[in-house]
C-alpha positions in Angstrom: 55.0 51.3 123.0 57.2 53.0 125.2 60.0 51.5 125.5 60.0 52.6 121.5 59.3 56.6 122.9 62.1 56.5 125.2 64.7 54.7 122.7 63.5 58.0 120.2 63.9 60.2 122.5 67.2 58.8 123.9 68.3 59.0 119.9 67.1 62.0 119.7 69.1 63.3 122.7 72.0 61.8 121.1 71.8 63.8 117.9 71.4 67.3 120.0 73.9 66.8 121.8 76.2 65.6 118.3 75.0 68.3 116.7 75.9 70.6 119.8 79.2 69.1 120.0 79.3 70.1 116.4 78.4 73.6 116.4 81.0 74.1 119.9 83.8 72.5 117.6 82.2 75.1 113.9 82.7 77.9 117.1 86.0 76.8 117.7 87.2 76.7 114.6 86.0 79.9 113.4 87.5 81.5 116.1 90.5 80.2 115.9 90.7 81.1 111.8 89.8 84.8 112.8 92.4 84.7 115.6 94.8 83.4 112.4 93.8 85.9 110.3 94.2 88.6 113.1 97.5 88.2 113.6 98.5 88.0 109.7 97.0 91.2 109.1 99.2 91.9 112.1 102.0 90.6 110.2 100.9 92.7 107.3 100.7 95.5 108.5 103.8 95.6 110.1 105.6 94.9 107.3 104.2 97.8 105.2 105.3 100.3 108.2 108.6 98.7 107.6 108.5 99.1 104.0 107.3 102.6 104.4 110.0 103.8 107.2 113.0 101.7 104.4 111.2 104.2 101.5 111.2 107.0 103.5 114.9 106.8 104.9 116.3 106.0 100.7 114.1 109.0 100.1 115.5 111.3 102.4 118.8 109.4 101.0 118.6 110.3 98.1 117.3 114.2 99.2 120.7 114.8 100.8 122.7 113.3 97.5 120.5 115.6 95.2 122.3 118.3 97.3 125.1 118.9 94.8 127.1 121.8 94.5 127.7 122.6 91.2 130.9 122.1 90.7 130.7 118.7 91.9 128.3 117.7 89.3 130.5 119.5 86.4 133.9 116.3 87.9 130.9 114.0 87.7 129.8 115.1 84.2 133.3 114.9 83.5 134.0 111.5 84.6 131.6 109.9 82.7 132.0 111.8 79.7 136.1 110.2 80.1 134.6 106.5 80.8 132.5 107.0 76.8 135.7 108.1 75.5 137.5 105.4 77.2 135.8 102.9 75.9 135.4 104.5 72.5 139.2 104.8 72.1 140.2 100.6 73.8 137.4 100.1 70.8 138.9 102.2 68.0 142.4 101.2 68.6 141.8 96.8 69.7 141.4 96.9 66.0 145.5 97.6 65.9 146.0 96.0 69.1 148.7 93.5 67.3 151.1 96.0 66.8 151.3 97.0 70.8 152.4 95.3 74.0 149.7 96.0 76.6 151.7 99.0 78.4 152.5 100.7 75.7 148.5 100.1 74.1 147.7 101.0 77.4 149.9 104.4 77.4 148.5 105.4 74.2 145.4 105.4 74.6 145.0 106.8 78.2 147.3 109.9 76.1 144.7 109.3 73.3 141.7 109.9 75.6 143.1 112.8 77.6 143.3 114.8 74.4 141.4 117.8 74.9 139.8 120.2 71.9 
């Protein structure tokens, strides 16, 4: 009977030691996971800071770009209008492009585009 009792105690001690090992393993894995999460959070925070800095730089650049003089605005508007008019002229003249060679087509298109009303 004493042998059975001793075997039971030894079995209990083995189970207890195994459970302590598994608890230690769980604690170690939880600590590792927490550390990895902290590293990921730090990386995400750094990425957000970099994105915010880049956004601020673009905003500052955009603010500098908006400071145009009225003459610059007018020149930009004129340039855009000339592009649009040029596209319409080329489209309309393309119907008759067979009667022109390439150089004369370009010459006439430029002349028509630059006509002022």
